[in-house]
C-alpha positions as CSV (number, residue, x, y, z in Angstrom):
1,M,-60.8,24.7,13.7
2,T,-58.1,26.8,12.1
3,I,-55.4,24.7,10.5
4,P,-52.0,26.5,10.1
5,A,-50.6,26.2,6.6
6,A,-47.8,23.7,6.1
7,P,-46.9,23.8,2.4
8,P,-44.5,21.2,1.1
9,R,-41.0,22.4,0.2
10,R,-41.5,21.7,-3.5
11,A,-45.2,22.0,-4.2
12,L,-46.4,20.1,-7.3
13,P,-47.6,22.5,-10.0
14,I,-51.3,22.7,-10.7
15,L,-52.5,22.0,-14.2
16,S,-54.1,24.9,-16.0
17,P,-57.9,24.8,-16.7
18,E,-57.1,24.4,-20.4
19,K,-54.9,21.3,-19.8
20,I,-57.5,19.8,-17.4
21,S,-60.2,20.2,-20.0
22,G,-58.1,18.1,-22.4
23,L,-58.0,15.2,-20.0
24,K,-60.4,12.2,-20.2
25,P,-63.4,13.4,-18.1
26,A,-63.1,10.5,-15.7
27,L,-59.5,11.5,-15.0
28,A,-60.3,15.2,-14.6
29,D,-63.0,14.3,-12.0
30,V,-61.0,14.2,-8.7
31,I,-63.6,12.0,-6.9
32,E,-64.6,8.5,-7.8
33,Y,-66.7,6.2,-5.6
34,R,-65.1,2.7,-5.5
35,K,-66.0,-0.3,-3.5
36,S,-63.2,0.3,-1.0
37,G,-64.1,4.0,-0.5
38,L,-64.7,7.4,-1.9
39,S,-61.5,7.9,-3.9
40,L,-59.8,11.3,-4.0
41,N,-57.4,11.7,-6.9
42,W,-56.2,15.3,-7.0
43,V,-52.7,14.3,-8.2
44,I,-52.2,12.5,-11.5
45,G,-49.0,11.3,-13.3
46,C,-46.6,8.6,-12.3
47,P,-43.1,7.5,-13.3
48,L,-43.6,3.9,-12.3
49,E,-44.3,2.0,-15.5
50,C,-46.2,-1.1,-14.2
51,G,-47.6,-2.7,-17.3
52,Y,-50.9,-3.6,-15.7
53,C,-51.6,-0.2,-14.2
54,V,-55.2,1.1,-14.3
55,R,-53.8,4.4,-15.7
56,H,-54.2,2.7,-19.1
57,L,-58.0,3.1,-18.6
58,F,-57.6,6.9,-18.2
59,D,-55.3,7.4,-21.2
60,N,-52.6,9.0,-19.1
61,F,-50.1,6.2,-18.8
62,E,-47.5,8.4,-20.6
63,M,-48.0,11.2,-18.0
64,K,-44.9,10.5,-15.9
65,A,-44.5,13.7,-14.0
66,P,-47.0,14.1,-11.2
67,R,-49.2,17.2,-11.4
68,R,-52.1,18.5,-9.2
69,L,-55.6,19.2,-10.5
70,M,-56.2,21.5,-7.6
71,S,-54.7,22.6,-4.3
72,D,-54.6,20.2,-1.3
73,E,-57.1,22.5,0.6
74,E,-59.5,22.4,-2.4
75,A,-59.2,18.6,-2.6
76,V,-60.3,18.3,1.0
77,V,-63.2,20.7,0.5
78,H,-64.3,18.6,-2.6
79,L,-64.2,15.4,-0.6
80,V,-66.0,16.4,2.5
81,G,-68.5,18.3,0.5
82,H,-69.3,15.5,-1.9
83,P,-72.9,14.3,-1.8
84,Y,-71.8,10.7,-1.0
85,F,-69.5,11.7,1.8
86,R,-70.6,10.9,5.4
87,A,-68.5,12.0,8.3
88,H,-67.1,9.1,10.4
89,K,-68.7,6.5,8.0
90,T,-67.7,6.7,4.3
91,P,-64.4,4.9,3.7
92,I,-61.8,7.1,1.8
93,Q,-59.0,6.2,-0.6
94,L,-56.2,8.6,-1.5
95,L,-54.5,8.6,-4.9
96,N,-55.3,5.0,-5.8
97,R,-55.7,5.3,-9.6
98,A,-53.2,7.8,-11.1
99,T,-50.0,8.0,-9.1
100,D,-48.2,6.4,-6.1
101,P,-48.9,8.4,-2.9
102,M,-45.5,7.7,-1.4
103,L,-43.4,9.1,-4.3
104,P,-41.1,11.8,-2.7
105,I,-42.7,14.6,-4.6
106,V,-46.3,13.4,-3.9
107,K,-46.3,12.4,-0.3
108,P,-46.1,15.9,1.2
109,H,-49.4,16.6,-0.5
110,V,-50.8,13.3,0.9
111,Y,-49.7,14.3,4.4
112,E,-51.3,17.7,4.0
113,V,-54.7,16.2,3.0
114,L,-54.4,13.7,5.9
115,R,-53.6,16.5,8.3
116,R,-56.6,18.5,7.2
117,L,-59.0,15.6,7.5
118,D,-57.6,14.5,10.9
119,G,-57.8,18.1,12.0
120,Q,-61.5,18.0,11.5
121,G,-61.7,15.1,14.0
122,L,-62.9,12.7,11.3
123,T,-62.7,9.0,12.1
124,N,-63.4,7.6,8.6
125,H,-61.3,4.8,7.3
126,V,-58.6,6.1,5.0
127,L,-56.7,3.8,2.6
128,I,-53.4,4.5,1.0
129,I,-51.9,2.1,-1.5
130,T,-48.2,2.1,-2.4
131,R,-45.4,0.0,-3.8
132,W,-42.7,2.7,-3.1
133,R,-40.3,3.4,-0.3
134,V,-41.5,4.2,3.2
135,S,-39.0,5.3,5.8
136,P,-39.2,5.4,9.6
137,E,-39.6,9.2,9.2
138,D,-42.7,8.6,7.1
139,C,-44.1,6.3,9.7
140,A,-43.7,9.0,12.3
141,V,-45.9,11.3,10.2
142,L,-48.4,8.5,9.6
143,N,-48.6,7.9,13.4
144,S,-49.3,11.6,14.0
145,F,-52.9,11.3,12.7
146,K,-54.9,10.4,15.8
147,H,-58.5,10.4,14.6
148,L,-58.5,8.8,11.1
149,R,-58.5,5.0,10.9
150,L,-55.5,5.0,8.5
151,T,-54.4,1.9,6.6
152,V,-51.3,1.7,4.3
153,L,-51.7,-1.2,1.9
154,V,-48.3,-2.2,0.4
155,T,-48.6,-3.7,-3.1
156,H,-46.2,-6.6,-3.6
157,S,-46.4,-8.8,-6.7
158,H,-43.0,-10.5,-6.8
159,I,-43.3,-10.4,-10.6
160,A,-39.7,-10.7,-12.0
161,D,-40.3,-9.5,-15.6
162,P,-39.2,-5.9,-15.6
163,A,-41.3,-5.2,-18.7
164,I,-44.4,-5.9,-16.7
165,E,-43.2,-4.9,-13.2
166,P,-40.3,-2.5,-13.4
167,V,-40.4,-1.7,-9.7
168,D,-38.3,-4.2,-7.7
169,S,-40.6,-6.0,-5.3
170,R,-37.9,-5.9,-2.6
171,I,-38.7,-2.2,-2.3
172,A,-42.3,-3.0,-1.3
173,A,-41.2,-5.8,1.0
174,Q,-38.9,-3.5,2.9
175,S,-41.6,-0.8,3.1
176,L,-44.0,-3.3,4.6
177,R,-41.5,-4.4,7.3
178,T,-40.8,-0.8,8.1
179,L,-44.4,0.1,8.3
180,Y,-45.3,-2.9,10.5
181,E,-42.4,-2.3,12.9
182,H,-43.3,1.3,13.5
183,A,-47.1,1.1,13.5
184,E,-48.9,2.7,16.4
185,Y,-52.0,4.6,15.2
186,Y,-52.1,3.3,11.6
187,R,-52.3,-0.3,10.3
188,T,-50.5,-1.9,7.4
189,V,-51.8,-4.6,5.0
190,L,-49.8,-6.8,2.6
191,Y,-51.6,-6.2,-0.7
192,W,-50.5,-9.3,-2.7
193,R,-51.4,-8.5,-6.2
194,P,-51.9,-8.9,-9.1
195,I,-51.5,-12.7,-8.9
196,V,-51.3,-14.2,-12.5
197,P,-51.0,-18.0,-12.9
198,G,-47.6,-18.9,-14.4
199,L,-46.2,-15.5,-13.8
200,N,-46.0,-15.1,-10.0
201,D,-47.8,-18.0,-8.3
202,S,-44.9,-20.5,-8.0
203,E,-44.1,-22.2,-4.7
204,A,-41.3,-19.6,-4.2
205,D,-43.8,-16.7,-4.8
206,I,-46.3,-18.2,-2.4
207,E,-43.6,-18.8,0.2
208,R,-42.4,-15.2,-0.1
209,A,-46.0,-14.0,0.5
210,R,-46.3,-16.2,3.5
211,E,-43.1,-14.8,5.1
212,L,-44.2,-11.2,4.4
213,S,-47.6,-11.9,5.9
214,L,-45.9,-12.0,9.3
215,H,-45.0,-8.4,8.8
216,A,-48.5,-7.1,8.3
217,H,-51.7,-6.7,10.3
218,A,-53.5,-8.6,7.5
219,T,-52.9,-9.9,4.0
220,V,-55.2,-9.5,1.0
221,F,-54.7,-11.4,-2.2
222,T,-56.3,-10.7,-5.5
223,G,-56.0,-11.1,-9.3
224,L,-55.5,-9.0,-12.4
225,F,-57.7,-6.3,-13.9
226,F,-57.3,-7.2,-17.6
227,R,-59.3,-4.7,-19.5
228,E,-59.1,-4.0,-23.2
229,E,-56.9,-1.0,-22.7
230,I,-54.3,-3.1,-20.7
231,A,-54.5,-5.9,-23.2
232,S,-53.7,-3.4,-26.0
233,Y,-50.7,-2.2,-24.1
234,Y,-49.4,-5.8,-23.6
235,Q,-49.9,-6.5,-27.3
236,A,-48.2,-3.3,-28.5
237,H,-45.2,-4.0,-26.3
238,G,-44.8,-7.7,-27.0
239,L,-45.6,-8.7,-23.5
240,P,-46.9,-12.3,-22.9
241,M,-50.7,-12.2,-22.8
242,P,-51.9,-13.5,-19.4
243,Y,-55.4,-14.4,-20.6
244,E,-57.1,-15.0,-23.9
245,E,-59.9,-12.6,-23.1
246,T,-60.4,-9.5,-21.1
247,A,-63.0,-9.0,-18.3
248,R,-64.8,-6.3,-16.4
249,R,-63.9,-7.8,-13.1
250,K,-60.6,-9.0,-11.7
251,I,-59.4,-12.4,-12.9
252,M,-58.4,-14.9,-10.2
253,P,-58.7,-18.5,-11.4
254,E,-60.0,-21.1,-9.0
255,V,-57.0,-23.4,-9.2
256,A,-54.6,-20.5,-8.3
257,E,-56.8,-19.5,-5.4
258,R,-56.9,-23.1,-4.1
259,R,-53.1,-23.4,-4.2
260,I,-52.7,-20.2,-2.2
261,L,-55.3,-21.2,0.4
262,D,-53.7,-24.7,0.8
263,A,-50.3,-23.1,1.4
264,F,-51.6,-20.7,4.0
265,E,-53.3,-23.5,5.8
266,Q,-49.9,-25.1,6.5
267,G,-48.1,-23.6,9.5
268,S,-48.7,-20.3,11.2
269,W,-48.9,-17.3,8.9
270,G,-50.7,-13.9,8.9
271,A,-54.4,-13.7,8.4
272,L,-55.4,-14.0,4.8
273,F,-58.5,-12.3,3.1
274,R,-60.0,-12.3,-0.3
275,K,-61.4,-8.7,-0.1
276,T,-59.7,-5.4,0.7
277,S,-62.2,-4.2,3.2
278,C,-62.1,-7.5,5.0
279,G,-58.4,-7.2,5.6
280,V,-58.6,-3.5,6.5
281,A,-61.4,-4.1,9.0
282,Y,-59.6,-7.0,10.6
283,A,-56.4,-4.9,10.9
284,H,-58.4,-2.3,12.9
285,G,-60.4,-4.9,15.0
286,E,-63.7,-4.0,13.4
287,A,-66.4,-5.6,11.3
288,D,-66.2,-5.3,7.5
289,Y,-67.8,-2.1,6.4
290,N,-68.7,-3.7,3.0
291,G,-71.0,-6.3,4.7
292,H,-69.3,-9.2,3.0
293,F,-70.6,-11.5,5.8
294,G,-73.8,-11.9,3.8
295,V,-71.7,-13.8,1.2
296,R,-70.9,-16.6,3.6
297,E,-68.5,-18.6,1.4
298,L,-66.2,-15.5,1.5
299,C,-65.7,-16.0,5.2
300,D,-64.4,-19.6,5.1
301,I,-60.8,-18.4,5.4
302,C,-61.4,-15.7,8.0
303,P,-60.3,-15.9,11.7
304,R,-63.0,-16.9,14.0
305,D,-62.9,-13.7,16.0
306,Q,-63.3,-11.7,12.8
307,I,-66.3,-13.8,11.8
308,A,-67.9,-13.1,15.2
309,R,-67.3,-9.4,14.8
310,C,-68.9,-9.3,11.3
311,Q,-71.8,-11.5,12.4
312,A,-72.6,-9.2,15.3
313,A,-72.6,-6.1,13.2
314,W,-74.4,-7.6,10.2
315,V,-78.1,-6.6,10.2
316,K,-80.5,-7.2,7.4
317,P,-81.9,-3.8,6.5
318,D,-85.6,-2.9,6.3
319,L,-86.9,-3.3,2.8
320,S,-89.0,-0.2,2.8
321,T,-86.1,1.9,4.0
322,V,-83.7,0.5,1.4
323,T,-86.4,1.0,-1.3
324,Q,-86.9,4.6,-0.4
325,E,-83.2,5.4,-0.5
326,A,-82.6,3.4,-3.7
327,R,-85.5,5.1,-5.4
328,F,-84.1,8.5,-4.4
329,L,-80.8,7.5,-6.0
330,G,-82.6,6.6,-9.2
331,A,-83.2,2.8,-8.9
332,T,-85.7,1.3,-11.3
333,G,-87.5,-2.0,-11.1
334,E,-87.8,-4.2,-8.1
335,V,-85.6,-3.6,-5.0
336,E,-84.8,-6.8,-3.1
337,V,-83.2,-7.5,0.2
338,N,-82.2,-11.1,0.5
339,D,-79.9,-13.0,2.9
340,R,-76.8,-12.1,0.9
341,A,-77.3,-8.6,-0.5
342,I,-79.5,-5.7,-1.5
343,V,-80.3,-6.2,-5.2
344,V,-81.2,-3.2,-7.4
345,E,-81.7,-2.2,-11.0
346,G,-80.8,1.0,-12.8
347,L,-78.0,2.1,-10.4
348,D,-74.3,2.3,-11.5
349,E,-71.5,1.6,-9.0
350,P,-71.3,4.9,-7.0
351,P,-74.9,4.9,-5.7
352,R,-74.7,1.1,-5.1
353,Y,-71.6,1.7,-3.0
354,F,-73.3,4.5,-1.2
355,L,-76.1,2.1,-0.2
356,Q,-73.6,-0.6,0.7
357,H,-71.5,1.5,3.0
358,G,-74.6,3.1,4.5
359,F,-76.3,-0.1,5.4
360,G,-73.1,-2.2,5.9
361,Y,-74.7,-4.7,3.6
362,Q,-73.7,-5.9,0.1
363,C,-75.5,-4.1,-2.8
364,H,-75.5,-5.9,-6.2
365,D,-76.8,-5.0,-9.6
366,R,-79.3,-7.6,-10.8
367,A,-77.9,-7.4,-14.3
368,K,-74.3,-8.2,-13.1
369,P,-74.8,-11.0,-10.5
370,H,-72.2,-12.2,-8.2
371,H,-71.9,-16.0,-8.7
372,Y,-71.5,-18.4,-5.9
373,R,-67.8,-18.9,-4.8
374,Q,-66.5,-16.5,-7.5
375,H,-66.6,-13.7,-5.0
376,G,-67.4,-11.0,-7.5
377,R,-64.6,-12.0,-9.8
378,A,-64.5,-12.6,-13.5
379,P,-65.8,-16.1,-14.5
380,I,-62.5,-16.9,-16.3
381,G,-60.9,-20.0,-14.8
382,W,-64.0,-21.0,-12.8
383,K,-66.2,-24.0,-13.3
384,A,-69.7,-23.3,-14.5
385,E,-72.7,-25.2,-13.2
386,N,-72.4,-27.7,-16.1
387,G,-68.8,-28.5,-15.0
388,T,-67.0,-26.7,-17.9
389,T,-64.3,-24.2,-17.1
390,S,-63.9,-20.7,-18.6
391,T,-60.5,-20.0,-20.0
């Protein structure tokens, strides 16, 4: 199919090869496989100075002006030609680590990539995460993509401290309402994050989230990524440290989760989920593509009809088939398929996610186990088997 060119009015400049070579390698690589999808990040740089942003991990927090690493057309070619990409199956994320996709100067490029993907007739899930302004005109563009299963996740934290969250959360709240009101072919999710005890988990914060959940097809709540790079930024800027230690996984203490779940059990509110893919799948009326049904305690807050969908689609894969694919990807040691997940050794996250999305079944690293009820989160704030609590 020939796609006519539709360049944005003010195209973002493309960084020179010399400048790209000076970037952190992980930032210069436009594709990263994450749990919620194959992530395409061909635009980097953001003026929004959220203190907890993952841009700290890529050493580009000070890069405020968005720039492209390649053209929009090249970005699509890189994505669909990636070894881990499977048409109609692999979930995709656009610009989820180095800029906000709905910034006025960025979104024309997002629309161009979406147009090119949709023009190929692809039906893959595509996730866009924003906290910025979305207008009815934007919604008309988003509704124009008829093949892609598009979801716009609106990040809303309700954090009042401008040194941590300089973007007024009322902007995200209005964007959510606008997106929900105009949704036809896409779906919108309230992405309630990062929740930090004592910072934005008061009764008023929870009540705000409950009200907003009525203006979304699903609500996902999650905690804070508090890596060493982010902790260093907090310390250097005199920000209150949310935790005494850092962690590889998101931190969501048990007590905070319990308060949220108790609040949502009272009255009629939008459907609440612990995992992004669970909320996205529910919004589209499908089974979770990450196979979380195997971790049954995750499902105790899900609507019954969603549990039925996931149960019907969840099939324990054949061990020999899994072993063959895992070995091809470089797995070492024993490959196991139990009633919760595929368990492998010697594979980092990208190949594990490739297996996970391919089989629709959780895939875990034996060296980094997912503990019961912690839902793949950091152990901070959760009771251990001996009854003690991590701090």
